[in-house]
N, C-alpha and C positions, 0 to 999 in steps of 0.2 A: 381465472389464472391469475389474477391478483395474487388471490388467497393462497396459490402456494406458491409465488415469490418472496410474498412475508413470509413462509414458512424456513423457506431457503435463510433468509439474508438470518433470520432470527435465531436456529440452528447454526449459520455462519459465527454471529457474534457471541457462544454460550460460550464460555470460560469451561475448558475440559480441567478437569481435575487431576493430580499431581499422582503417581503411581503411590508415595507415602500419605497421601489425601486419603484414595482406596482403600489404601491396608489399615489406617486407622479405623476406615469406613467401617470395614468390614468385620474388624475385630467388634467394636460397637454393635452391627448388628447381628450378630452372634450372639453377642452378649446378651440381649434384647429377646431375640427368639430365647434363650435361656431360661431369662428368667421373664416370661409370660407364660410359665408352665407352674404350676403351682409344685408340680413336682419332678422335675427334668429328670429323665431316666440317660440312660448311658446312649440307646438308640435316636435321642433328641439330641444330645452332644454331637451323635455321629454324624447326624443327617446337616447338621448347623455347620460342621468342622468342612463336609466333603462337598456342600454348596460355597466356603471361604473363596476356592480360586475363582471360581465362577462370577462370585459378585464382585471381584475387584476386575476381573478381567470386562467385564458389564459397563461397569464404574469408567474404566479407564478410556473405553472407547463411546460409550453412548451416554455419559454422567455427566453434571455440570458442577463446579462448584457449589452454587447455591444447592442444588441436591443433597451433596455430601455434609453441607453445613448444617441443614438442616435436619436432617436424621440426626450429627452428631449433637445437634444443640436438645432430644426429647431423651428423656427416662423407660419410656416404656414402648413398645410396638402398637398399643393403641394410640398415642400421640403421635408415632410415625405416622399411621393412618390420615387421624385428622387434620393435622399440620403441613404434612411435605405431601404434596398432589405433584 
């Protein structure tokens, strides 16, 4: 029960990102996805852009400023996976 209480407190203390931060996050994430491919084709770009609104929505509702700042500081998807847990 104590673990649940700590989890709830930590979640409540997490600062939520703004819509503008999440918009920039989504743009950066889509860019990193496109760059992760040797030859990004139109399907990859369409898939990434189709998911953009879902990324923004999840960012605003479930994300944290710390997560957004971490992803924004990375230069590749591999860096995101390694550094932003």
